[in-house]
C-alpha positions in Angstrom: -0.1 0.0 -0.1 1.2 3.5 -1.0 2.1 5.8 2.1 2.6 9.7 2.5 6.3 9.6 4.0 7.0 12.0 6.4 3.6 13.4 5.6 4.3 15.2 2.6 0.8 15.5 0.2 1.4 14.0 -3.4 4.7 12.1 -2.3 4.1 8.0 -2.2 6.5 5.2 -0.7 5.5 1.6 -1.3 8.1 -1.4 -0.9 6.7 -2.5 -3.9 7.3 0.6 -5.8 11.1 1.4 -6.8 12.1 -0.5 -3.7 10.2 1.7 -1.3 11.9 5.2 -3.0 9.6 8.3 -2.6 7.6 8.8 -5.7 5.2 11.5 -7.1 1.7 9.5 -7.6 2.3 9.0 -11.3 5.5 6.2 -9.5 8.1 8.6 -10.7 10.7 8.5 -8.5 11.5 11.7 -6.6 15.5 11.6 -7.0 14.9 10.9 -10.9 13.1 14.4 -10.9 15.3 16.0 -9.0 18.1 14.7 -10.7 17.1 15.7 -14.0 16.5 19.4 -13.0 20.2 19.4 -11.4 21.3 18.1 -15.0 19.2 21.5 -16.6 16.9 19.3 -18.5 14.3 21.6 -20.2 10.7 21.2 -18.4 9.3 20.7 -21.7 11.4 17.8 -22.3 10.6 16.0 -18.7 7.1 16.3 -19.8 7.0 15.1 -23.3 9.2 12.5 -23.1 8.8 11.2 -19.0 5.0 12.6 -18.5 6.7 14.9 -15.6 4.3 17.5 -15.0 4.7 21.0 -13.2 3.1 19.8 -10.1 5.2 17.0 -9.7 8.3 19.0 -10.0 6.7 21.1 -7.4 6.2 18.3 -5.2 9.6 17.0 -5.8 11.0 20.7 -4.6 9.1 20.6 -1.6 10.1 16.8 -0.6 13.5 18.3 -1.1 13.2 21.3 1.1 11.2 19.4 3.8 14.4 16.6 4.0 17.1 19.3 3.4 18.2 18.3 0.0 20.4 21.0 -1.1 18.9 22.4 -4.9 
C-alpha cells in the first residue's frame, strides 16, 4: 500500500514500487525528477518524454526542502 512518507502530500512510498523510494502519484521517483532538474533538463522535455508535470516538479522540490536536500 502506498503511503505518504513524512506526511508530504503528493509523495508516496511503497516497498513494491522502486524499492520503497519516494515517488509522485504517477510512480516517478523523486530522485529522478530532482536529478533531471540538477542536470538542466528543460521542463518541456521532462513533460513530453517522461510525463513529469509542473505539479510533480513542485512536489519533488517541496520534498527536497522538507528533508533538507540542497537544490
